[in-house]
Phi, psi and omega in degrees: 000338181299322180299314180296316185291322180300315181287327177295320179297320180295317180297315182293326178295317179297327179289349176080016181280133177229148179292127176295133181293138184282144179265167175246174176292119183233187182295338180282355174084004181278129183244112178239032177279174180303142186288149177214211179238132182284169181295338179276355178097351178281153178294132177264119185241177180308314173242114186304130180087354178237156174243115182265119183242136181249149171212183186280167176225108000279164174253134191256152169293143007267009182286317175220126182275137176057027179055034184228082182297333181295343178288340185076006182262135187110153188300309184287327175298317180293320177298317182301314180291327177294318177296316179303317179298318178296330179278354177097014179259134173287158178305324182291346179266002178270129177244129181258137171229169182240146176218164168283162179294310186294319181295329182295327183256013176274154177298156175123169180292155182233157176252028178218163183272317169208163189225137176220124175199058178059052177276114174288136179283119178227155179296323180298315181293331179295344176289337185249331184219168172264157174235147166284176168295159186292137175259351180202137172245123189292137173275167174258146184222161179253125180244139177211187175253153182298339179274355184288150177293345179253015182299332182261008181296137179235002182221160176297322181301323182290346181263348189299326182269359183277159173270107184251156181225157177199164178282137182296145175074012183253164173300328179299315180295319179297317178298317179302312185284325185269321184272323178271319184048061186295150178281342174259131181303124184290154175276140182240136184234153185281339182216164178293325178297317178297323180297315180292319180297325178296321177293315179300323183274002178077016178286336178227159178280328182197164177231156176250126179220171176289157187301315178302319177295320179301314180296319179295315181299315182294325183281328191230334191255331188248125170286127180062030176280154179211137172266108190276343180177163177234159180267143184290326184279122180255015181305127178084001180287161176298138178257129180261135178232158172287134179267134176233158176303147181301128179079010181298135175287352174279346184304314181294309179296326178293318176299318177299322179295315179298316180299320180294321179292328175290316184293324183271003175089000182297315182297317177300319180296319180291324175301315180296317183294315190253338185243358176238298184288312189287333182266001176056047172242085187293157176285129180287132181267000000 
């Protein structure tokens, strides 16, 4: 995921997006402190009666379609509105703002209630911000070039004789060796950049990376790249959480909302709609 995040940070920096500096309670009565619960029991948010949600600029498909989170189209846009609904906010009460990736997970006050743009939950980041429980665990996927001999592969069996590659010490490498169990010894690389360069240079027939990275590579990094399939088992994958300001009293209710969406099948349904069917990355059988 580091490869994806590094490039996402670069893109957002080039776009010139900067995190709006957070305000404090001042004489004008505007309160942009961490959200809590009012004395009446209603959720206290950055703007009372509204839920302010942040995402990246630009935001990419399939996470947000057409860079328009307010449409509710795209996996993370749909998750955001589903969480808002569980918290008791109508769609019309959701306000969208934009931030850079790095600024969102930096220490300090925020001018939003929660932020989502594929933030992996890590212990290091927890020192600066809060996370909800995970709303998505990344799958592993196979990426190749349209000129590759395995470009038309639709099953794990069809990959067994191919020369496959992955970064050492990653979930991707474990998936490659355990789920594919190739008959040809797989190529191992020290970094994600080396792994991608090996595919570009024809050193391997295909590589295994997490699904978000696969989508990013096909969209921006690889000429004639294709994600031919994903693996059904997500054990050990990166877990994505909603980011909240450190110590936010909204962390618990937002986590409860995510947990409820997981329990009632909503998250699985949204994964299928936006991260399986719509992006045409079928599950390898």
